[in-house]
Kinemage of the C-alpha trace (Angstrom):
@kinemage 1
@onewidth
@group {chain A} dominant
@subgroup {mainchain}
@vectorlist {calphas} color= white
{ca met a 1} P -0.036 -0.118 0.022
{ca glu a 2} L 2.865 2.406 0.923
{ca ser a 3} L 4.320 1.700 -2.559
{ca val a 4} L 1.300 2.559 -4.167
{ca ser a 5} L 1.022 5.738 -2.421
{ca ser a 6} L 4.489 6.742 -3.136
{ca leu a 7} L 4.108 6.024 -7.024
{ca ser a 8} L 0.859 8.115 -6.868
{ca leu a 9} L 2.911 10.918 -5.245
{ca val a 10} L 5.633 10.737 -7.967
{ca leu a 11} L 3.223 10.579 -10.504
{ca ala a 12} L 1.210 13.357 -9.181
{ca val a 13} L 4.433 15.755 -8.806
{ca ile a 14} L 5.456 14.798 -12.372
{ca val a 15} L 2.051 15.615 -13.869
{ca ile a 16} L 1.935 19.035 -12.067
{ca tyr a 17} L 5.421 19.872 -13.069
{ca ile a 18} L 4.709 19.095 -16.831
{ca leu a 19} L 1.329 21.009 -16.622
{ca phe a 20} L 3.171 23.876 -14.938
{ca thr a 21} L 5.910 24.038 -17.408
{ca thr a 22} L 3.810 23.720 -20.458
{ca trp a 23} L 1.654 26.678 -19.020
{ca leu a 24} L 4.938 28.504 -18.485
{ca thr a 25} L 5.929 27.649 -21.976
{ca phe a 26} L 3.035 28.988 -23.848
{ca arg a 27} L 3.309 32.350 -21.606
{ca leu a 28} L 6.969 32.543 -22.745
{ca arg a 29} L 6.316 31.442 -26.340
{ca ser a 30} L 8.367 33.020 -29.218
{ca lys a 31} L 6.185 35.340 -31.211
{ca ser a 32} L 8.604 35.852 -34.125
{ca asn a 33} L 11.294 34.379 -36.268
{ca ala a 34} L 13.983 36.212 -34.290
{ca glu a 35} L 12.624 35.047 -30.886
{ca phe a 36} L 12.371 31.448 -32.227
{ca asn a 37} L 15.791 31.258 -33.657
{ca asn a 38} L 17.887 33.149 -31.022
{ca ala a 39} L 15.675 34.923 -28.471
{ca ala a 40} L 16.110 38.209 -30.565
{ca lys a 41} L 19.683 38.356 -28.818
{ca ser a 42} L 18.130 39.054 -25.467
{ca leu a 43} L 19.519 36.586 -22.896
{ca pro a 44} L 21.689 37.170 -19.827
{ca ala a 45} L 24.996 35.323 -19.969
{ca ile a 46} L 24.080 32.800 -17.093
{ca val a 47} L 21.043 31.885 -18.670
{ca val a 48} L 23.011 31.090 -21.966
{ca gly a 49} L 25.520 29.240 -19.717
{ca ile a 50} L 22.636 27.110 -18.339
{ca leu a 51} L 21.690 26.438 -21.672
{ca leu a 52} L 24.848 25.243 -22.883
{ca met a 53} L 25.654 23.104 -19.904
{ca ser a 54} L 21.993 21.443 -20.341
{ca glu a 55} L 22.897 20.466 -23.934
{ca phe a 56} L 25.734 17.995 -22.479
{ca ile a 57} L 24.301 17.063 -19.071
{ca gly a 58} L 20.896 15.728 -20.205
{ca thr a 59} L 19.342 12.271 -19.273
{ca lys a 60} L 21.387 10.622 -21.957
{ca ser a 61} L 24.610 11.634 -20.351
{ca thr a 62} L 23.460 11.186 -16.795
{ca val a 63} L 22.149 7.789 -17.323
{ca gly a 64} L 24.898 6.949 -20.056
{ca thr a 65} L 27.694 7.998 -17.755
{ca ala a 66} L 26.440 6.200 -14.783
{ca glu a 67} L 25.975 3.086 -16.925
{ca ser a 68} L 29.645 3.360 -18.143
{ca ala a 69} L 31.061 4.034 -14.656
{ca phe a 70} L 29.124 0.936 -13.504
{ca thr a 71} L 30.880 -1.309 -16.063
{ca asp a 72} L 34.301 0.768 -16.293
{ca gly a 73} L 34.888 2.853 -13.137
{ca ile a 74} L 35.226 6.436 -12.095
{ca ala a 75} L 37.110 7.213 -15.322
{ca ser a 76} L 33.740 7.169 -17.157
{ca ser a 77} L 33.437 10.712 -15.431
{ca trp a 78} L 35.915 11.899 -18.139
{ca ser a 79} L 32.934 11.751 -20.595
{ca leu a 80} L 31.717 14.670 -18.957
{ca leu a 81} L 34.847 16.388 -17.421
{ca thr a 82} L 36.223 16.591 -20.861
{ca val a 83} L 33.199 18.905 -21.658
{ca thr a 84} L 34.235 21.334 -18.876
{ca ile a 85} L 37.742 21.498 -20.540
{ca ala a 86} L 36.206 21.839 -24.118
{ca phe a 87} L 34.028 24.819 -22.878
{ca phe a 88} L 36.944 26.702 -21.623
{ca leu a 89} L 38.654 26.164 -24.937
{ca phe a 90} L 35.648 27.285 -26.612
{ca ala a 91} L 35.399 30.360 -24.753
{ca phe a 92} L 38.800 31.643 -25.338
{ca tyr a 93} L 39.189 30.628 -29.065
{ca leu a 94} L 36.080 30.338 -30.806
{ca val a 95} L 33.039 32.422 -29.221
{ca asn a 96} L 34.180 35.716 -30.273
{ca lys a 97} L 34.772 34.466 -33.871
{ca phe a 98} L 31.596 32.807 -34.204
{ca tyr a 99} L 29.333 35.705 -32.470
{ca gly a 100} L 31.152 38.135 -34.831
{ca thr a 101} L 29.919 36.469 -38.051
{ca gly a 102} L 26.314 37.548 -37.054
{ca lys a 103} L 24.997 34.024 -38.172
{ca tyr a 104} L 23.167 31.923 -35.930
{ca thr a 105} L 23.722 28.607 -37.701
{ca ile a 106} L 26.769 26.751 -38.122
{ca ser a 107} L 26.115 25.918 -41.725
{ca gly a 108} L 25.811 29.862 -42.322
{ca ile a 109} L 29.227 30.352 -40.585
{ca ile a 110} L 30.785 27.598 -42.704
{ca glu a 111} L 29.244 29.136 -45.965
{ca gln a 112} L 30.914 32.463 -45.244
{ca lys a 113} L 34.197 30.708 -44.947
{ca phe a 114} L 34.214 28.008 -47.787
{ca gly a 115} L 30.813 28.342 -49.828
{ca lys a 116} L 27.324 27.167 -50.632
{ca ser a 117} L 28.189 23.417 -51.365
{ca thr a 118} L 30.100 22.963 -48.131
{ca lys a 119} L 27.169 24.603 -46.305
{ca thr a 120} L 24.737 22.098 -47.769
{ca val a 121} L 27.049 19.154 -46.642
{ca val a 122} L 27.692 20.524 -43.052
{ca ser a 123} L 23.754 21.030 -42.791
{ca val a 124} L 22.972 17.422 -43.727
{ca ile a 125} L 25.480 16.211 -41.401
{ca met a 126} L 24.465 18.027 -38.483
{ca ile a 127} L 20.873 17.505 -39.002
{ca ala a 128} L 21.471 13.586 -39.137
{ca ala a 129} L 23.831 13.932 -36.069
{ca leu a 130} L 21.314 15.746 -33.996
{ca leu a 131} L 18.428 13.371 -35.066
{ca leu a 132} L 20.661 10.374 -33.641
{ca val a 133} L 21.376 12.642 -30.572
{ca asn a 134} L 17.546 12.782 -29.824
{ca leu a 135} L 17.332 9.118 -30.673
{ca gly a 136} L 19.757 8.574 -27.620
{ca asn a 137} L 17.684 11.141 -25.681
{ca tyr a 138} L 14.606 9.263 -26.177
{ca leu a 139} L 16.123 5.961 -25.290
{ca ser a 140} L 17.713 6.980 -22.162
{ca gly a 141} L 14.652 9.154 -21.148
{ca ser a 142} L 12.374 6.325 -21.817
{ca ala a 143} L 14.380 3.832 -19.703
{ca ala a 144} L 14.213 6.227 -16.749
{ca ile a 145} L 10.510 6.780 -16.947
{ca ala a 146} L 9.866 3.281 -17.444
{ca ser a 147} L 12.064 2.312 -14.293
{ca leu a 148} L 9.624 4.709 -12.353
{ca leu a 149} L 6.216 3.974 -13.795
{ca gly a 150} L 6.518 0.411 -14.898
{ca leu a 151} L 5.337 1.366 -18.559
{ca pro a 152} L 6.795 -0.134 -21.779
{ca ile a 153} L 9.847 1.976 -23.200
{ca met a 154} L 7.871 2.760 -26.363
{ca thr a 155} L 5.008 4.203 -24.529
{ca cys a 156} L 7.444 6.336 -22.503
{ca ala a 157} L 9.205 7.357 -25.591
{ca ile a 158} L 5.871 8.501 -27.025
{ca ile a 159} L 5.224 10.585 -23.896
{ca thr a 160} L 8.764 12.056 -24.042
{ca ala a 161} L 8.179 13.028 -27.754
{ca val a 162} L 4.622 14.723 -27.294
{ca val a 163} L 5.691 16.889 -24.215
{ca ser a 164} L 9.016 17.872 -25.587
{ca thr a 165} L 7.700 18.790 -28.924
{ca phe a 166} L 5.290 21.026 -27.427
{ca tyr a 167} L 7.932 22.888 -25.572
{ca phe a 168} L 10.156 23.830 -28.663
{ca thr a 169} L 7.231 24.257 -31.029
{ca phe a 170} L 5.786 26.891 -29.345
{ca gly a 171} L 8.644 27.992 -27.100
{ca gly a 172} L 11.358 28.427 -29.542
{ca met a 173} L 14.795 29.616 -28.217
{ca lys a 174} L 13.004 32.203 -26.261
{ca gly a 175} L 10.733 29.938 -24.397
{ca val a 176} L 13.349 26.968 -24.272
{ca ala a 177} L 15.736 29.081 -22.737
{ca trp a 178} L 13.696 30.306 -19.573
{ca ile a 179} L 12.200 27.136 -18.980
{ca thr a 180} L 15.683 25.255 -19.092
{ca ile a 181} L 16.597 27.357 -16.176
{ca leu a 182} L 13.782 25.513 -14.037
{ca his a 183} L 14.713 22.269 -15.602
{ca ser a 184} L 18.360 22.666 -14.900
{ca ala a 185} L 17.674 23.505 -11.215
{ca val a 186} L 15.496 20.276 -10.734
{ca lys a 187} L 18.239 18.202 -12.631
{ca tyr a 188} L 20.921 19.656 -10.381
{ca ala a 189} L 18.982 18.648 -7.510
{ca gly a 190} L 18.079 15.188 -8.529
{ca val a 191} L 21.937 14.276 -9.136
{ca leu a 192} L 23.023 15.590 -5.790
{ca ile a 193} L 20.308 13.983 -3.893
{ca thr a 194} L 20.991 10.708 -5.647
{ca val a 195} L 24.823 10.794 -4.984
{ca gly a 196} L 24.046 11.616 -1.486
{ca val a 197} L 21.538 8.414 -0.981
{ca ala a 198} L 24.097 6.330 -3.012
{ca leu a 199} L 26.798 7.140 -0.425
{ca tyr a 200} L 24.464 6.806 2.418
{ca leu a 201} L 23.663 3.186 1.384
{ca thr a 202} L 27.170 2.097 0.857
{ca gly a 203} L 28.462 3.656 4.217
{ca gly a 204} L 30.473 6.066 2.434
{ca phe a 205} L 33.232 5.752 -0.288
{ca lys a 206} L 35.808 3.684 1.663
{ca pro a 207} L 33.651 0.523 1.512
{ca val a 208} L 33.348 0.709 -2.352
{ca met a 209} L 37.055 1.201 -2.820
{ca glu a 210} L 37.692 -1.824 -0.525
{ca lys a 211} L 35.387 -4.228 -2.582
{ca leu a 212} L 35.577 -3.085 -5.991
{ca pro a 213} L 38.516 -3.708 -8.326
{ca glu a 214} L 41.302 -1.336 -8.297
{ca his a 215} L 40.893 -0.184 -11.911
{ca tyr a 216} L 37.535 1.089 -10.893
{ca phe a 217} L 39.401 4.177 -9.197
{ca thr a 218} L 42.213 4.805 -11.559
{ca trp a 219} L 42.195 7.832 -13.941
{ca asp a 220} L 41.561 5.627 -17.006
{ca gly a 221} L 39.677 2.542 -15.664
{ca asn a 222} L 38.927 -0.081 -18.067
{ca ile a 223} L 38.518 2.779 -20.611
{ca gly a 224} L 42.117 3.701 -21.607
{ca gly a 225} L 43.561 6.958 -22.451
{ca gly a 226} L 43.069 6.725 -26.114
{ca thr a 227} L 39.402 6.739 -25.748
{ca ile a 228} L 39.205 9.535 -22.932
{ca phe a 229} L 41.533 11.706 -25.456
{ca ala a 230} L 38.837 10.660 -28.294
{ca trp a 231} L 36.107 11.903 -25.715
{ca leu a 232} L 38.024 15.195 -25.459
{ca ile a 233} L 38.172 15.593 -29.087
{ca gly a 234} L 34.654 14.657 -29.631
{ca asn a 235} L 33.319 17.106 -27.021
{ca met a 236} L 35.519 19.851 -28.502
{ca gly a 237} L 34.154 19.144 -31.780
{ca ala a 238} L 30.436 18.966 -30.431
{ca ile a 239} L 30.893 22.201 -28.640
{ca phe a 240} L 32.648 23.871 -31.306
{ca ser a 241} L 30.146 23.082 -34.045
{ca thr a 242} L 26.922 21.814 -32.690
{ca gln a 243} L 23.854 23.964 -34.048
{ca phe a 244} L 22.447 24.600 -30.784
{ca ile a 245} L 25.514 25.856 -29.078
{ca ile a 246} L 25.901 28.348 -31.926
{ca gln a 247} L 22.192 29.429 -31.735
{ca ala a 248} L 22.609 29.773 -27.872
{ca ile a 249} L 25.759 32.049 -27.894
{ca thr a 250} L 24.338 34.120 -30.508
{ca ser a 251} L 21.323 34.788 -28.254
{ca ser a 252} L 23.619 36.644 -26.000
{ca lys a 253} L 23.488 40.405 -25.786
{ca ser a 254} L 27.200 40.650 -26.830
{ca ala a 255} L 30.237 39.058 -27.520
{ca lys a 256} L 31.713 39.444 -24.199
{ca glu a 257} L 28.504 37.977 -22.816
{ca ala a 258} L 28.688 35.065 -24.859
{ca lys a 259} L 32.446 34.176 -23.787
{ca arg a 260} L 31.313 34.690 -20.266
{ca ser a 261} L 28.221 32.270 -20.784
{ca ser a 262} L 30.792 29.513 -22.129
{ca ile a 263} L 32.817 30.031 -18.985
{ca tyr a 264} L 29.535 29.674 -16.803
{ca ala a 265} L 28.842 26.242 -18.673
{ca ala a 266} L 32.197 24.893 -17.871
{ca phe a 267} L 31.854 25.395 -14.257
{ca leu a 268} L 28.361 24.160 -14.097
{ca cys a 269} L 29.345 20.677 -15.595
{ca leu a 270} L 32.263 20.020 -13.274
{ca pro a 271} L 30.337 18.863 -10.092
{ca leu a 272} L 27.817 16.932 -12.135
{ca ala a 273} L 30.506 14.985 -13.947
{ca leu a 274} L 31.971 13.738 -10.716
{ca ala a 275} L 28.703 13.072 -9.025
{ca ile a 276} L 27.320 10.881 -11.746
{ca gly a 277} L 30.526 8.580 -11.932
{ca val a 278} L 30.372 8.032 -8.242
{ca ile a 279} L 26.617 7.097 -8.478
{ca gly a 280} L 27.555 4.294 -11.183
{ca ile a 281} L 30.368 2.844 -9.139
{ca cys a 282} L 28.110 2.860 -6.037
{ca ala a 283} L 25.621 0.967 -8.044
{ca arg a 284} L 27.943 -1.583 -9.044
{ca tyr a 285} L 29.180 -2.061 -5.451
{ca leu a 286} L 25.439 -2.409 -4.175
{ca tyr a 287} L 23.609 -3.944 -7.077
{ca pro a 288} L 26.375 -5.915 -9.287
{ca asn a 289} L 23.734 -8.003 -11.154
{ca ile a 290} L 21.259 -5.304 -12.372
{ca asp a 291} L 21.186 -4.173 -16.041
{ca pro a 292} L 23.941 -1.146 -16.235
{ca ile a 293} L 21.451 0.956 -17.742
{ca tyr a 294} L 19.508 1.149 -14.482
{ca ala a 295} L 22.670 2.335 -12.416
{ca phe a 296} L 21.116 5.729 -11.774
{ca pro a 297} L 17.330 5.107 -11.624
{ca val a 298} L 17.925 2.141 -9.171
{ca phe a 299} L 18.615 4.553 -6.215
{ca leu a 300} L 14.950 5.717 -6.488
{ca gln a 301} L 13.715 2.681 -4.834
{ca his a 302} L 15.657 3.726 -1.718
{ca met a 303} L 14.322 7.352 -1.295
{ca asn a 304} L 11.334 8.403 1.013
{ca pro a 305} L 8.497 9.597 -1.395
{ca val a 306} L 9.369 13.354 -1.321
{ca leu a 307} L 13.096 12.514 -2.502
{ca thr a 308} L 11.880 10.076 -5.038
{ca ala a 309} L 9.509 12.516 -6.412
{ca ile a 310} L 12.271 15.355 -6.691
{ca val a 311} L 14.889 12.800 -8.262
{ca ala a 312} L 12.152 11.358 -10.815
{ca thr a 313} L 10.932 14.903 -11.831
{ca ser a 314} L 14.842 15.700 -12.301
{ca leu a 315} L 15.227 12.857 -14.783
{ca val a 316} L 11.868 13.992 -16.610
{ca ala a 317} L 13.206 17.611 -16.703
{ca ser a 318} L 16.564 16.355 -18.133
{ca ile a 319} L 14.759 14.336 -20.748
{ca phe a 320} L 12.604 17.382 -21.971
{ca val a 321} L 15.550 20.193 -21.925
{ca gly a 322} L 17.580 17.663 -23.969
{ca val a 323} L 14.956 16.719 -26.401
{ca ser a 324} L 13.824 20.099 -26.883
{ca thr a 325} L 17.195 21.886 -27.377
{ca val a 326} L 18.350 19.525 -30.065
{ca ala a 327} L 15.236 19.278 -31.869
{ca leu a 328} L 14.880 23.129 -31.820
{ca ala a 329} L 18.488 23.290 -33.484
{ca thr a 330} L 17.465 20.493 -35.944
{ca thr a 331} L 14.321 22.437 -37.039
{ca thr a 332} L 16.287 25.798 -37.401
{ca leu a 333} L 18.746 24.267 -39.794
{ca ile a 334} L 15.965 22.651 -42.043
{ca val a 335} L 13.937 25.769 -42.131
{ca asp a 336} L 16.964 28.171 -42.767
{ca asp a 337} L 19.036 26.016 -45.002
{ca phe a 338} L 16.434 24.239 -47.343
{ca tyr a 339} L 12.792 25.797 -46.640
{ca val a 340} L 13.558 29.529 -46.767
{ca pro a 341} L 15.949 29.570 -49.743
{ca lys a 342} L 13.522 27.655 -51.872
{ca ala a 343} L 9.948 28.891 -50.648
{ca lys a 344} L 10.977 32.490 -49.908
{ca pro a 345} L 8.209 32.861 -47.507
{ca thr a 346} L 6.733 35.782 -45.691
{ca pro a 347} L 7.624 36.081 -41.940
{ca glu a 348} L 4.359 34.758 -40.911
{ca gln a 349} L 4.614 31.874 -43.291
{ca gln a 350} L 8.154 30.943 -42.008
{ca leu a 351} L 6.645 30.652 -38.454
{ca lys a 352} L 3.983 28.557 -39.434
{ca met a 353} L 6.051 26.210 -41.398
{ca thr a 354} L 8.825 26.292 -38.502
{ca arg a 355} L 6.191 24.888 -36.136
{ca ile a 356} L 4.892 22.378 -38.505
{ca leu a 357} L 8.415 20.966 -39.153
{ca ser a 358} L 9.021 21.148 -35.232
{ca val a 359} L 6.307 18.476 -34.881
{ca val a 360} L 7.921 16.367 -37.672
{ca val a 361} L 11.432 16.741 -36.012
{ca gly a 362} L 10.091 15.678 -32.740
{ca leu a 363} L 8.540 12.432 -33.975
{ca ile a 364} L 11.434 11.248 -36.416
{ca pro a 365} L 13.595 9.604 -33.617
{ca leu a 366} L 10.718 7.339 -32.474
{ca leu a 367} L 11.164 5.405 -35.360
{ca gly a 368} L 14.603 4.219 -34.134
{ca val a 369} L 14.064 4.010 -30.493
{ca val a 370} L 13.868 -0.082 -30.286
{ca leu a 371} L 17.008 -0.232 -32.445
{ca ala a 372} L 19.423 2.104 -30.709
{ca pro a 373} L 22.733 0.793 -29.540
{ca glu a 374} L 24.489 1.265 -26.102
{ca leu a 375} L 24.052 4.915 -25.042
{ca leu a 376} L 27.511 6.174 -24.497
{ca thr a 377} L 28.782 4.715 -27.773
{ca leu a 378} L 25.871 6.403 -29.824
{ca ser a 379} L 26.507 9.646 -27.974
{ca phe a 380} L 30.218 9.685 -29.037
{ca phe a 381} L 29.364 8.484 -32.584
{ca thr a 382} L 27.172 11.662 -32.870
{ca arg a 383} L 30.079 13.779 -31.537
{ca ala a 384} L 32.497 12.310 -34.001
{ca leu a 385} L 30.211 13.429 -36.985
{ca arg a 386} L 29.879 16.842 -35.561
{ca ala a 387} L 33.750 16.945 -34.559
{ca ser a 388} L 34.375 17.004 -38.600
{ca ile a 389} L 32.617 20.160 -39.129
{ca ala a 390} L 34.525 21.646 -36.243
{ca val a 391} L 37.828 20.732 -37.719
{ca val a 392} L 36.696 22.432 -41.095
{ca ala a 393} L 35.427 25.489 -39.143
{ca ala a 394} L 38.762 25.806 -37.355
{ca met a 395} L 40.777 25.530 -40.416
{ca gly a 396} L 38.724 28.310 -41.920
{ca phe a 397} L 39.401 30.671 -39.276
{ca tyr a 398} L 43.018 29.803 -38.375
{ca leu a 399} L 44.392 28.324 -41.631
{ca pro a 400} L 42.765 30.387 -44.349
{ca his a 401} L 44.981 29.018 -47.045
{ca phe a 402} L 43.071 25.810 -46.705
{ca ser a 403} L 39.611 27.267 -47.265
{ca ser a 404} L 38.901 25.751 -50.355
{ca asn a 405} L 35.115 25.047 -51.070
{ca arg a 406} L 35.972 21.946 -52.855
{ca gly a 407} L 38.390 20.528 -50.123
{ca ala a 408} L 35.984 21.257 -47.517
{ca thr a 409} L 32.883 19.795 -49.190
{ca ile a 410} L 34.771 16.539 -50.238
{ca gly a 411} L 36.511 16.414 -46.785
{ca leu a 412} L 33.179 16.842 -44.862
{ca ala a 413} L 31.414 14.190 -47.243
{ca val a 414} L 34.247 11.556 -47.090
{ca ser a 415} L 34.403 12.044 -43.124
{ca gly a 416} L 30.878 11.406 -42.744
{ca ile a 417} L 30.850 8.214 -44.769
{ca ser a 418} L 34.098 6.815 -43.405
{ca thr a 419} L 33.328 7.756 -39.845
{ca thr a 420} L 29.803 5.859 -40.049
{ca val a 421} L 31.417 2.910 -41.856
{ca trp a 422} L 34.150 2.753 -38.928
{ca tyr a 423} L 31.478 3.105 -36.194
{ca leu a 424} L 29.250 0.356 -37.782
{ca leu a 425} L 32.450 -2.039 -37.993
{ca asp a 426} L 32.952 -1.431 -34.177
{ca asn a 427} L 36.093 0.562 -34.592
{ca pro a 428} L 38.859 -1.762 -36.289
{ca phe a 429} L 42.151 -2.076 -35.186
{ca gly a 430} L 41.135 -0.480 -31.842
{ca ile a 431} L 40.942 3.110 -33.511
{ca asp a 432} L 38.138 5.048 -32.432
{ca asn a 433} L 35.882 6.486 -35.101
{ca met a 434} L 36.523 10.037 -33.537
{ca tyr a 435} L 39.991 9.912 -34.827
{ca ile a 436} L 38.691 9.067 -38.433
{ca ala a 437} L 36.222 11.891 -38.012
{ca val a 438} L 39.082 14.336 -37.255
{ca ile a 439} L 41.782 13.173 -39.464
{ca thr a 440} L 39.843 12.851 -42.456
{ca pro a 441} L 38.780 16.133 -43.472
{ca phe a 442} L 42.078 17.599 -42.409
{ca val a 443} L 44.040 15.247 -44.767
{ca val a 444} L 41.496 15.804 -47.729
{ca met a 445} L 41.766 19.571 -47.478
{ca val a 446} L 45.482 19.461 -47.182
{ca ile a 447} L 45.647 17.043 -50.366
{ca asp a 448} L 43.243 19.561 -52.184
{ca arg a 449} L 45.528 22.526 -51.174
{ca leu a 450} L 48.530 20.859 -52.671
{ca ile a 451} L 46.797 20.056 -56.052
{ca gly a 452} L 44.561 22.961 -56.265
{ca gly a 453} L 47.253 25.543 -56.548
{ca asn a 454} L 46.020 29.205 -56.742
{ca asn a 455} L 42.334 28.234 -57.160
{ca asp a 456} L 41.568 29.296 -53.819
{ca lys a 457} L 42.074 32.738 -54.368
{ca ser a 458} L 39.410 32.888 -57.033
{ca gln a 459} L 36.937 30.852 -54.984
{ca lys a 460} L 37.420 33.205 -52.018
{ca asp a 461} L 37.094 36.175 -54.325
{ca ser a 462} L 33.805 34.806 -55.660
{ca arg a 463} L 32.428 34.244 -52.287
{ca leu a 464} L 33.490 37.868 -51.116
{ca lys a 465} L 31.500 39.130 -54.134
{ca ala a 466} L 28.273 36.963 -53.221
{ca ser a 467} L 28.321 38.320 -49.818
């Protein structure tokens, strides 16, 4: 009877939270294309910093990192610690450059440096990567909700899709930004409560260290330095090139505010990374025979009803913010890069079509939920795809002699295909697909430079005239 009443409380809190945030989203909804795309450049630095953090510390990262720590040790925290490092690098090397372009899409920034064909390839790769990101978000979110409510994963995925799609379809960047503050506060509380409960149940960290194998507490665990370095490259690539990150920083009031927001994001990620790793190894100590994907939500059964409700709501909040931000970015790319150039709509028509496409983007990942592979692997494959774009963008800014439209276009296309094949072959010879994603466009662009001669100058002059 007590468990039934506890479940009823959890359900009531979640339903009230969803209803409240749905109402708030409608109140704060975007009413113009500018508000939908980048909140009309009106967001304070701390709000943007929370937005940036939320892109990388969602349910997929929370559940996925705890799952990895369960099997590989505390070193799995590097999957998120490297996000902190990458945000610092982003703040000092690329934020000002991106903000200064005046563009709010990564494809638009790439077009300025390389040309239209490169822009198209970037847009296609980014859209595909972001749809896969949301596939992972739906899977991890569904697993979390299923463990709470005892519903089938597909049912939970549909619930996730419907609620999240409403958030970003009506909220746009303006609505999602302010709702994310509430989501993130609940998410932070949920992680900190869970790590506290985990350490209480284990009697502290010492018993865990005494029982589990030594490699659970080494800096590289079962993962290895090569994979950790690949995670760093992947997170750098994802942060440097992901559409939503670009969209978020261009929502800042100035370049200085944008830089500050990236530094805030770095500091916000740090404690969560360590806490989630600890949760995973505590779960291994207490429940060695469970499915690793439940390493985080398993602790809910040992909390009192109030704490259970808070943590359960934090998982739900993480799901919604993760799906919303990624889907918002995907929709923006589709509208700006494919619909607007062809249809040349009025502002009213554009906003209407944006909302229609938002619904489609929100539902597409449902098709792949039952087929998705292990979470963290999928997550870093999508970051590998985005890392190739970051390489091209960095070369455009820092190695202008390699800014050939042809080289960049071919390099990205070959990188996208080879990285996907390498991932599907399960990383032959122990070489992570991340390295394939990073090296391929660089090599192709260098070769193109060597055989292209002086064609680069004429291409660059053509782009300047076109702009």
